[in-house]
N, C-alpha and C positions, 0 to 999 in steps of 0.2 A: 561577299559576306560583310565586308567593311561598310559598303554602301548601305546595306540593310540595317546595320547597327546604328549608323549615323542618322538614317531616316527615322528610326524608332526613337532615338534621343530627341530629335527635333519635334516629333509629334508629341512626345511626353512633355516637353517644355511648353509647347503651345497649349496643350490641354490643361496643364497645371496653372498656367497664367490666367486662363479663362475661369478656372474654378474659384480663384480668389476675388473675382469681381463682386462688388457689394452693391446692394440697393440701399440707399439712404433715403428715408421717407421724411418729408416735411409736412406737418409739424410733429409727427410721431417720434422720429429719432432726433431731429434738430428743429429748433423753433423757427428758423429763418432759412431761406434759400442760400444766402451767402455763407452762413455757418456750415451748411451741409456741403457746399462746394469746398470750403476750406478743409473739412474733414475727409473729403473724397480723395482717392488715389486714381491715377490714370486707369481707365477701363471701367470705373465704377459708374453707377447710374444714380441720379438724384430724381426721385419721384415726388411730385408736389400734389398734395390733396387740394380739392376745390377751396377757393377763398381768394381774397385780395391780399397781395403781399406788397407792401409799400417799402421798397428798398432798392438800392442800386446793386446790380449784380455784376461781378467781375469773375470771369472764368480763370483768372490768374495763370493762364497758359496750360491748364489741365486738359487732358484728352478724356472728357467724360460726356455722358449723355444727361441732358436735363429735359424733363417733360412732365406732363400731367399724368394722372392715372390712366389716361388713354393708352399709354405705352404698355400697361400690363393687363388692361381689361378689354381694349378694343372699342370701348364705348366713347364715341366722339362728343357726347354731352359734356364730358370732363374738360374738353378743350376750351369751351366758352365759359366754363365756371371757374377756371384757374387763371387769375389775372395778376400781372405784375405792373406796378406803377413806380416810377422812379421817385426817390426822395427829392432829387434835384438833378439837373443835367441829363446825362446819358443813362438810359435805363439798363442796358446790358453792354458790357465791354468784353471783347475777346482780345486780351493782350498777354504778352509773355513776360 
């Protein structure tokens, strides 16, 4: 019985942590990709609408998903229509 209760507690924690994941949309919720990343918490998704975004992107060590509307629609046309261009130097940085 103790094992069953422990298992139930673990499943409850896992389910609750997934419920809190948020989709932050650019530019609807945040004007730029970087500002959306800064507002995101681990487990969140940043969904970018079509357009050209001229900025440097740093994931600042966050465990998030970043992608075009393809992620929620399955329409691969959004991939080619969503463009990031660096202001200068490296376009995207994955650092902690």
